[in-house]
VOBA-1610 file (N, C-alpha, C; in pm, whole numbers, padded with zeros to 5 digits, always signed):
BEGIN
Unk+00083-00121+00000Unk+00000+00000+00000Unk+00086+00125+00000Unk+00194+00129+00085Unk+00281+00245+00091Unk+00353+00263-00041Unk+00393+00149-00101Unk+00461+00159-00228Unk+00371+00220-00334Unk+00244+00185-00332Unk+00150+00240-00428Unk+00132+00388-00408Unk+00131+00431-00281Unk+00106+00570-00251Unk+00228+00657-00280Unk+00351+00602-00263Unk+00470+00684-00276Unk+00522+00686-00419Unk+00508+00576-00491Unk+00558+00570-00627Unk+00444+00592-00724Unk+00454+00695-00805Unk+00351+00727-00904Unk+00411+00710-01042Unk+00363+00615-01120Unk+00419+00593-01253Unk+00399+00716-01340Unk+00491+00741-01436Unk+00476+00855-01526Unk+00344+00852-01602Unk+00296+00733-01636Unk+00169+00723-01708Unk+00054+00773-01624Unk+00065+00755-01490Unk-00041+00804-01403Unk-00045+00954-01403Unk+00075+01018-01403Unk+00080+01164-01407Unk+00023+01214-01538Unk+00054+01145-01648Unk-00001+01183-01777Unk-00152+01169-01778Unk-00201+01065-01711Unk-00346+01044-01706Unk-00414+01157-01633Unk-00349+01203-01525Unk-00408+01314-01450Unk-00406+01441-01533Unk-00296+01466-01608Unk-00288+01585-01692Unk-00398+01584-01797Unk-00421+01467-01857Unk-00528+01455-01955Unk-00663+01481-01891Unk-00679+01428-01769Unk-00804+01444-01697Unk-00830+01592-01670Unk-00726+01665-01628Unk-00743+01807-01600Unk-00774+01884-01727Unk-00718+01843-01841Unk-00745+01910-01967Unk-00890+01892-02007Unk-00945+01771-01980Unk-01084+01744-02013Unk-01179+01823-01925Unk-01131+01861-01807Unk-01219+01925-01712Unk-01209+02077-01717Unk-01138+02130-01818Unk-01112+02274-01824Unk-01237+02355-01856Unk-01348+02289-01891Unk-01472+02361-01921Unk-01549+02391-01795Unk-01481+02432-01693Unk-01545+02462-01565Unk-01590+02606-01558Unk-01581+02663-01436Unk-01623+02801-01415Unk-01529+02895-01488Unk-01582+02995-01553Unk-01501+03091-01626Unk-01505+03225-01557Unk-01386+03286-01539Unk-01379+03419-01481Unk-01339+03515-01591Unk-01416+03620-01608Unk-01390+03714-01717Unk-01325+03841-01660Unk-01210+03879-01718Unk-01137+03997-01676Unk-01135+04094-01793Unk-01189+04213-01776Unk-01196+04311-01883Unk-01094+04421-01855Unk-01009+04451-01950Unk-00910+04557-01934Unk-00909+04644-02058Unk-00865+04767-02039Unk-00857+04859-02151Unk-00721+04840-02218Unk-00722+04821-02349Unk-00599+04793-02422Unk-00516+04918-02436Unk-00386+04909-02404Unk-00296+05022-02422Unk-00255+05033-02568Unk-00216+04922-02626Unk-00178+04918-02767Unk-00271+04822-02838Unk-00384+04869-02890Unk-00480+04780-02953Unk-00421+04714-03077Unk-00458+04593-03105Unk-00408+04524-03224Unk-00462+04590-03349Unk-00405+04546-03460Unk-00448+04600-03588Unk-00596+04575-03608Unk-00667+04679-03654Unk-00809+04665-03678Unk-00892+04703-03560Unk-00831+04733-03443Unk-00907+04771-03324Unk-00888+04919-03299Unk-00992+04989-03263Unk-00985+05132-03237Unk-00922+05157-03101Unk-00861+05273-03087Unk-00799+05310-02961Unk-00907+05324-02855Unk-00877+05279-02735Unk-00973+05289-02625Unk-01075+05178-02623Unk-01070+05089-02722Unk-01166+04979-02727Unk-01132+04877-02619Unk-01234+04830-02548Unk-01213+04732-02442Unk-01197+04592-02500Unk-01099+04522-02447Unk-01078+04383-02488Unk-01112+04292-02371Unk-01167+04181-02400Unk-01212+04086-02298Unk-01119+03966-02296Unk-01062+03941-02180Unk-00974+03826-02162Unk-01050+03722-02081Unk-01058+03601-02132Unk-01130+03493-02065Unk-01029+03400-02000Unk-01037+03388-01867Unk-00950+03298-01792Unk-01033+03180-01746Unk-00996+03060-01789Unk-01073+02940-01755Unk-01007+02868-01640Unk-01090+02822-01548Unk-01040+02744-01434Unk-01145+02640-01397Unk-01098+02526-01353Unk-01191+02420-01316Unk-01266+02457-01189Unk-01397+02433-01192Unk-01478+02462-01074Unk-01452+02357-00968Unk-01419+02401-00848Unk-01393+02307-00740Unk-01522+02273-00668Unk-01535+02147-00635Unk-01651+02104-00560Unk-01625+02127-00412Unk-01720+02192-00341Unk-01696+02223-00200Unk-01662+02101-00115Unk-01721+01986-00146Unk-01697+01866-00066Unk-01575+01788-00105Unk-01492+01844-00195Unk-01374+01772-00244Unk-01251+01862-00238Unk-01207+01901-00118Unk-01092+01992-00107Unk-00961+01928-00150Unk-00954+01796-00151Unk-00831+01726-00191Unk-00843+01675-00335Unk-00906+01752-00418Unk-00939+01707-00553Unk-00816+01665-00633Unk-00708+01742-00626Unk-00589+01708-00706Unk-00528+01575-00661Unk-00519+01557-00529Unk-00465+01431-00477Unk-00560+01316-00510Unk-00689+01339-00496Unk-00788+01235-00527Unk-00783+01196-00675Unk-00768+01296-00763Unk-00762+01267-00906Unk-00638+01184-00939Unk-00527+01213-00872Unk-00406+01134-00893Unk-00426+00991-00844Unk-00488+00975-00726Unk-00517+00841-00675Unk-00611+00766-00769Unk-00707+00837-00825Unk-00800+00777-00921Unk-00726+00725-01043Unk-00631+00804-01096Unk-00555+00763-01213Unk-00468+00641-01183Unk-00402+00641-01067Unk-00318+00528-01028Unk-00403+00403-01009Unk-00518+00418-00944Unk-00608+00304-00921Unk-00658+00246-01052Unk-00686+00331-01150Unk-00730+00281-01280Unk-00621+00200-01348Unk-00496+00243-01332Unk-00385+00166-01391Unk-00374+00028-01326Unk-00386+00024-01193Unk-00379-00104-01122Unk-00498-00192-01161Unk-00614-00129-01178Unk-00734-00203-01217Unk-00716-00264-01356Unk-00664-00186-01449Unk-00642-00238-01585Unk-00543-00353-01586Unk-00440-00344-01502Unk-00333-00443-01505Unk-00363-00567-01423Unk-00437-00551-01311Unk-00451-00662-01216Unk-00598-00696-01187Unk-00670-00600-01127Unk-00801-00631-01070Unk-00903-00673-01175Unk-00916-00596-01283Unk-01015-00628-01385Unk-00989-00764-01451Unk-00866-00793-01497Unk-00842-00926-01555Unk-00868-01040-01455Unk-00827-01019-01328Unk-00849-01125-01229Unk-00997-01147-01203Unk-01076-01040-01202Unk-01220-01056-01177Unk-01288-01127-01293Unk-01240-01104-01415Unk-01299-01173-01530Unk-01264-01322-01528Unk-01142-01353-01485Unk-01105-01495-01470Unk-01190-01560-01361Unk-01209-01488-01251Unk-01292-01539-01141Unk-01434-01568-01189Unk-01493-01474-01264Unk-01629-01493-01312Unk-01639-01606-01414Unk-01530-01628-01489Unk-01531-01733-01591Unk-01507-01871-01531Unk-01422-01878-01429Unk-01384-02008-01373Unk-01483-02055-01267Unk-01524-01966-01179Unk-01613-02005-01069Unk-01757-02006-01118Unk-01829-02115-01104Unk-01968-02121-01150Unk-02056-02016-01080Unk-02157-01971-01152Unk-02244-01866-01101Unk-02311-01903-00969Unk-02364-02025-00952Unk-02425-02059-00823Unk-02325-02051-00707Unk-02200-02086-00733Unk-02099-02078-00627Unk-02071-01931-00593Unk-02061-01846-00695Unk-02039-01703-00670Unk-02153-01643-00591Unk-02276-01678-00624Unk-02392-01628-00549Unk-02392-01680-00406Unk-02352-01806-00390Unk-02346-01863-00255Unk-02245-01792-00167Unk-02127-01764-00222Unk-02026-01691-00146Unk-02073-01549-00114Unk-02137-01484-00212Unk-02189-01349-00190Unk-02294-01349-00079Unk-02383-01447-00082Unk-02486-01456+00023Unk-02424-01482+00160Unk-02320-01565+00162Unk-02255-01598+00289Unk-02194-01474+00354Unk-02121-01396+00276Unk-02059-01274+00332Unk-02164-01170+00371Unk-02270-01160+00291Unk-02375-01065+00324Unk-02447-01107+00453Unk-02463-01237+00472Unk-02530-01285+00592Unk-02447-01256+00717Unk-02315-01259+00704Unk-02229-01225+00817Unk-02246-01079+00860Unk-02289-00995+00768Unk-02307-00854+00800Unk-02444-00819+00853Unk-02537-00915+00857Unk-02674-00885+00902Unk-02680-00837+01048Unk-02599-00891+01142Unk-02603-00836+01278Unk-02568-00688+01285Unk-02477-00642+01199Unk-02443-00500+01195Unk-02561-00420+01143Unk-02629-00470+01040Unk-02749-00403+00988Unk-02856-00395+01096Unk-02875-00504+01169Unk-02972-00510+01278Unk-02942-00404+01384Unk-02816-00395+01426Unk-02777-00300+01531Unk-02800-00156+01487Unk-02771-00126+01360Unk-02786+00011+01314Unk-02933+00050+01297Unk-03018-00044+01262Unk-03162-00012+01259Unk-03213+00017+01400Unk-03159-00053+01500Unk-03197-00022+01638Unk-03150+00119+01676Unk-03026+00154+01637Unk-02976+00287+01666Unk-03058+00395+01597Unk-03117+00362+01484Unk-03200+00458+01410Unk-03346+00455+01454Unk-03373+00379+01562Unk-03508+00369+01619Unk-03608+00315+01517Unk-03565+00211+01446Unk-03650+00144+01348Unk-03660-00005+01387Unk-03733-00036+01494Unk-03736-00174+01543Unk-03798-00272+01444Unk-03893-00226+01362Unk-03955-00317+01266Unk-03853-00373+01168Unk-03774-00285+01106Unk-03673-00330+01010Unk-03560-00406+01082Unk-03534-00368+01208Unk-03430-00438+01284Unk-03468-00585+01303Unk-03592-00610+01342Unk-03631-00749+01369Unk-03656-00825+01240Unk-03690-00757+01132Unk-03693-00824+01002Unk-03553-00873+00966Unk-03453-00788+00991Unk-03314-00826+00964Unk-03271-00943+01051Unk-03311-00939+01179Unk-03279-01051+01268Unk-03344-01179+01219Unk-03465-01168+01166Unk-03532-01285+01111Unk-03460-01338+00989Unk-03414-01248+00903Unk-03336-01291+00786Unk-03213-01368+00830Unk-03142-01315+00928Unk-03019-01379+00973Unk-03046-01518+01029Unk-03151-01530+01108Unk-03184-01660+01168Unk-03224-01761+01062Unk-03307-01719+00968Unk-03356-01811+00864Unk-03243-01855+00772Unk-03164-01759+00725Unk-03058-01793+00630Unk-02944-01872+00694Unk-02918-01845+00822Unk-02812-01918+00890Unk-02849-02063+00912Unk-02976-02090+00932Unk-03022-02227+00958Unk-03070-02294+00830Unk-03185-02252+00781Unk-03243-02313+00662Unk-03158-02286+00539Unk-03092-02172+00537Unk-03012-02134+00420Unk-02870-02185+00422Unk-02842-02288+00498Unk-02710-02354+00499Unk-02597-02255+00530Unk-02609-02192+00646Unk-02504-02100+00689Unk-02503-01969+00614Unk-02612-01938+00545Unk-02621-01812+00473Unk-02585-01820+00327Unk-02547-01937+00278Unk-02511-01949+00137Unk-02633-01940+00046Unk-02751-01967+00101Unk-02876-01953+00027Unk-02959-01842+00090Unk-03010-01752+00009Unk-03095-01644+00061Unk-03240-01693+00061Unk-03270-01778+00158Unk-03405-01835+00169Unk-03504-01730+00218Unk-03458-01636+00300Unk-03548-01540+00364Unk-03618-01448+00265Unk-03557-01426+00149Unk-03619-01336+00053Unk-03734-01403-00021Unk-03742-01535-00011Unk-03843-01611-00086Unk-03970-01629-00004Unk-04069-01683-00068Unk-04194-01716+00001Unk-04167-01832+00096Unk-04231-01833+00212Unk-04336-01741+00258Unk-04281-01627+00344Unk-04148-01606+00347Unk-04089-01509+00442Unk-04095-01366+00388Unk-04055-01347+00261Unk-04057-01215+00199Unk-03979-01111+00279Unk-03857-01145+00319Unk-03774-01052+00395Unk-03658-01007+00305Unk-03665-00886+00249Unk-03561-00840+00156Unk-03431-00808+00227Unk-03322-00817+00153Unk-03192-00777+00206Unk-03180-00626+00200Unk-03133-00566+00310Unk-03115-00421+00316Unk-02971-00390+00356Unk-02921-00280+00305Unk-02789-00233+00343Unk-02803-00125+00450Unk-02721-00133+00551Unk-02722-00033+00657Unk-02591-00044+00733Unk-02541+00069+00780Unk-02417+00070+00855Unk-02409+00192+00943Unk-02302+00201+01019Unk-02290+00312+01113Unk-02273+00445+01041Unk-02217+00445+00921Unk-02211+00568+00842Unk-02351+00618+00811Unk-02443+00525+00779Unk-02582+00563+00755Unk-02647+00617+00881Unk-02612+00558+00995Unk-02667+00606+01122Unk-02619+00749+01150Unk-02491+00774+01126Unk-02440+00911+01144Unk-02512+01008+01052Unk-02530+00969+00926Unk-02602+01054+00832Unk-02747+01073+00871Unk-02808+00970+00926Unk-02947+00977+00969Unk-02965+01085+01076Unk-02864+01101+01161Unk-02872+01200+01268Unk-02806+01333+01230Unk-02781+01353+01103Unk-02738+01484+01055Unk-02589+01505+01043Unk-02506+01404+01063Unk-02362+01420+01047Unk-02329+01426+00897Unk-02259+01529+00856Unk-02225+01547+00715Unk-02117+01448+00672Unk-02111+01420+00541Unk-02013+01322+00493Unk-01868+01363+00517Unk-01841+01493+00519Unk-01702+01537+00529Unk-01634+01531+00394Unk-01505+01560+00388Unk-01433+01562+00260Unk-01439+01427+00188Unk-01450+01435+00057Unk-01445+01316-00027Unk-01301+01268-00037Unk-01281+01137-00035Unk-01148+01078-00044Unk-01149+00968-00148Unk-01048+00964-00232Unk-01031+00850-00323Unk-00904+00779-00280Unk-00921+00669-00207Unk-00808+00595-00152Unk-00750+00505-00261Unk-00618+00507-00282Unk-00559+00421-00384Unk-00599+00276-00366Unk-00642+00213-00474Unk-00684+00073-00481Unk-00820+00053-00415Unk-00839+00105-00294Unk-00965+00083-00220Unk-01082+00154-00287Unk-01061+00276-00340Unk-01167+00344-00410Unk-01225+00462-00335Unk-01347+00508-00375Unk-01405+00630-00319Unk-01461+00608-00179Unk-01455+00714-00098Unk-01512+00710+00036Unk-01522+00854+00087Unk-01569+00871+00207Unk-01571+01001+00274Unk-01522+00980+00417Unk-01497+01089+00488Unk-01452+01077+00627Unk-01557+01006+00711Unk-01684+01038+00688Unk-01791+00972+00763Unk-01795+00823+00735Unk-01773+00785+00610Unk-01776+00643+00575Unk-01656+00568+00633Unk-01541+00635+00644Unk-01425+00571+00705Unk-01453+00541+00852Unk-01507+00639+00923Unk-01538+00619+01065Unk-01646+00511+01080Unk-01750+00521+01000Unk-01857+00421+01008Unk-01810+00282+00974Unk-01722+00271+00873Unk-01671+00140+00835Unk-01588+00076+00945Unk-01510+00156+01016Unk-01431+00101+01127Unk-01522+00050+01239Unk-01627+00126+01270Unk-01720+00082+01374Unk-01789-00047+01331Unk-01832-00055+01207Unk-01898-00177+01157Unk-01803-00296+01162Unk-01677-00273+01129Unk-01580-00383+01129Unk-01562-00440+01269Unk-01543-00354+01367Unk-01520-00402+01503Unk-01647-00456+01569Unk-01763-00426+01509Unk-01889-00480+01562Unk-01935-00604+01488Unk-01862-00645+01384Unk-01905-00758+01303Unk-01872-00890+01371Unk-01944-00996+01333Unk-01916-01129+01390Unk-01774-01177+01365Unk-01707-01119+01263Unk-01570-01160+01234Unk-01475-01130+01348Unk-01515-01038+01438Unk-01430-01003+01551Unk-01447-01098+01669Unk-01542-01191+01656Unk-01564-01286+01765Unk-01442-01377+01783Unk-01382-01413+01672Unk-01266-01500+01680Unk-01288-01628+01602Unk-01219-01732+01640Unk-01233-01859+01572Unk-01181-01852+01430Unk-01247-01921+01336Unk-01198-01925+01197Unk-01202-01789+01128Unk-01289-01700+01175Unk-01300-01568+01112Unk-01175-01482+01134Unk-01093-01518+01232Unk-00972-01439+01259Unk-00846-01503+01201Unk-00862-01619+01142Unk-00744-01686+01087Unk-00694-01613+00962Unk-00564-01622+00938Unk-00506-01553+00824Unk-00560-01607+00693Unk-00580-01739+00686Unk-00631-01799+00563Unk-00769-01745+00528Unk-00856-01734+00629Unk-00991-01683+00603Unk-00988-01536+00563Unk-00910-01458+00634Unk-00905-01313+00608Unk-00858-01287+00465Unk-00750-01354+00422Unk-00696-01330+00289Unk-00791-01381+00181Unk-00842-01503+00199Unk-00928-01561+00095Unk-01061-01486+00084Unk-01119-01450+00198Unk-01247-01379+00194Unk-01232-01240+00133Unk-01122-01171+00167Unk-01098-01038+00109Unk-01079-01048-00042Unk-01007-01149-00087Unk-00983-01166-00231Unk-01113-01193-00305Unk-01195-01283-00251Unk-01323-01316-00316Unk-01414-01194-00321Unk-01420-01119-00212Unk-01507-01000-00210Unk-01463-00896-00311Unk-01332-00873-00321Unk-01280-00774-00415Unk-01312-00815-00559Unk-01287-00942-00593Unk-01310-00987-00729Unk-01459-00988-00763Unk-01542-01030-00668Unk-01686-01032-00693Unk-01742-00891-00709Unk-01698-00800-00623Unk-01745-00662-00632Unk-01701-00599-00764Unk-01578-00625-00806Unk-01529-00570-00934Unk-01607-00626-01051Unk-01641-00754-01045Unk-01718-00815-01153Unk-01857-00754-01164Unk-01922-00727-01051Unk-02057-00671-01053Unk-02058-00524-01094Unk-01944-00455-01082Unk-01936-00314-01118Unk-01881-00292-01259Unk-01867-00398-01336Unk-01806-00388-01469Unk-01878-00285-01556Unk-02010-00294-01564Unk-02087-00204-01651Unk-02077-00059-01602Unk-02087-00040-01471Unk-02081+00095-01416Unk-01945+00160-01441Unk-01837+00087-01417Unk-01703+00141-01436Unk-01675+00168-01583Unk-01730+00085-01671Unk-01713+00108-01814Unk-01781+00238-01854Unk-01900+00264-01798Unk-01968+00390-01827Unk-01893+00510-01773Unk-01831+00494-01656Unk-01753+00604-01598Unk-01636+00639-01688Unk-01566+00541-01737Unk-01447+00567-01819Unk-01482+00630-01953Unk-01602+00607-02001Unk-01643+00664-02128Unk-01701+00805-02113Unk-01719+00851-01990Unk-01775+00984-01967Unk-01671+01092-01997Unk-01718+01217-02008Unk-01627+01328-02038Unk-01529+01355-01923Unk-01574+01333-01801Unk-01490+01359-01683Unk-01500+01236-01592Unk-01418+01133-01615Unk-01433+01008-01539Unk-01421+01026-01389Unk-01325+01108-01345Unk-01308+01125-01200Unk-01432+01188-01136Unk-01479+01298-01193Unk-01596+01365-01137Unk-01719+01276-01144Unk-01732+01198-01252Unk-01846+01107-01264Unk-01844+01001-01154Unk-01725+00944-01131Unk-01712+00841-01027Unk-01743+00899-00889Unk-01691+01017-00863Unk-01716+01083-00735Unk-01864+01113-00715Unk-01927+01170-00818Unk-02067+01209-00804Unk-02159+01089-00790Unk-02128+00980-00860Unk-02209+00859-00845Unk-02202+00805-00702Unk-02081+00806-00647Unk-02064+00755-00511Unk-02139+00842-00410Unk-02121+00974-00419Unk-02185+01064-00324Unk-02337+01061-00338Unk-02385+01044-00462Unk-02529+01035-00483Unk-02586+00910-00417Unk-02515+00798-00433Unk-02564+00674-00373Unk-02566+00684-00220Unk-02463+00743-00162Unk-02462+00758-00016Unk-02572+00852+00031Unk-02596+00957-00045Unk-02703+01051-00009Unk-02841+00984-00017Unk-02862+00903-00120Unk-02990+00835-00136Unk-03015+00735-00024Unk-02909+00672+00026Unk-02928+00577+00137Unk-02976+00648+00262Unk-02919+00766+00291Unk-02962+00842+00409Unk-03104+00895+00388Unk-03134+00943+00266Unk-03268+00994+00238Unk-03372+00884+00252Unk-03336+00762+00212Unk-03430+00651+00224Unk-03463+00622+00370Unk-03367+00641+00460Unk-03393+00619+00602Unk-03493+00721+00656Unk-03497+00838+00594Unk-03594+00940+00633Unk-03722+00932+00552Unk-03732+00833+00465Unk-03849+00820+00381Unk-03856+00921+00269Unk-03739+00982+00232Unk-03735+01085+00130Unk-03678+01035-00001Unk-03625+00918-00002Unk-03561+00866-00122Unk-03662+00805-00216Unk-03614+00747-00327Unk-03704+00680-00421Unk-03772+00562-00354Unk-03896+00533-00391Unk-03967+00421-00327Unk-03899+00288-00351Unk-03897+00207-00248Unk-03835+00074-00258Unk-03923-00015-00345Unk-03863-00111-00414Unk-03945-00201-00496Unk-04041-00280-00408Unk-04159-00308-00459Unk-04256-00382-00377Unk-04204-00519-00341Unk-04235-00568-00223Unk-04187-00702-00183Unk-04248-00810-00270Unk-04175-00918-00281Unk-04223-01031-00359Unk-04342-01095-00288Unk-04446-01119-00361Unk-04566-01181-00305Unk-04578-01324-00351Unk-04615-01409-00260Unk-04632-01549-00294Unk-04762-01566-00374Unk-04753-01644-00475Unk-04872-01673-00553Unk-04949-01788-00489Unk-05074-01765-00469Unk-05157-01870-00413Unk-05199-01968-00524Unk-05177-02092-00494Unk-05215-02193-00592Unk-05367-02211-00593Unk-05420-02212-00714Unk-05563-02233-00724Unk-05597-02379-00700Unk-05690-02400-00609Unk-05729-02536-00576Unk-05842-02577-00669Unk-05819-02682-00742Unk-05923-02728-00835Unk-06039-02785-00759Unk-06153-02748-00801Unk-06275-02797-00734Unk-06332-02918-00807
//
């Protein structure tokens, strides 16, 4: 990690320079001065307008130059390592196995979701989450099968964390950060993520603390997450300003999660309803 942060390949610097050139259509400041020596064809005393272009800075991104550099370096690492590895993972590992692993890791996080719904004074969703965890851990073979979302339970999976709890009570996201390799985040999300980590079942001990589990689980999560974001990242790279697009998508998603807790976000999809079988008479 330190090596990635301290050594910046020349191509990464070039990528940032290109990025800044693409972003030059920002806020324009116009400076009008009276010409002392007007050019040919201009009358004496005629005012000339000089247009100075500068990129508009986003108030929530004071470290924009450093973040843009981290974004460029991360894209290089993604092109060379992460993206090819995720495609191999998706090609080699069968889809049911990938879904089973995804369900297993998500099920491990349900106690954290439960605790944060309690902190947000939402006992109904908290106990729905507890029900999901109990059903999937038992009937769902340790969480590898998402049985709770099916009939007759109809308990959808929800995302929630301590960062959402902080946002629910009015704590602002703080400065935007693009961490090399790890990706976009904010100060609030860093604090919330640390609290969620130390509150997760993985901190109980046993096999969850072993080096083999930590390394293998982190690798699978990274490759699976990269595979599921393939279309989104492809769209970001094709945009006029990839860095700003990536930042804005992340901040929008975090904002929508907090708004949804207040009932202000887009309506959630209707729950799956079991179809009643018609009894032949």
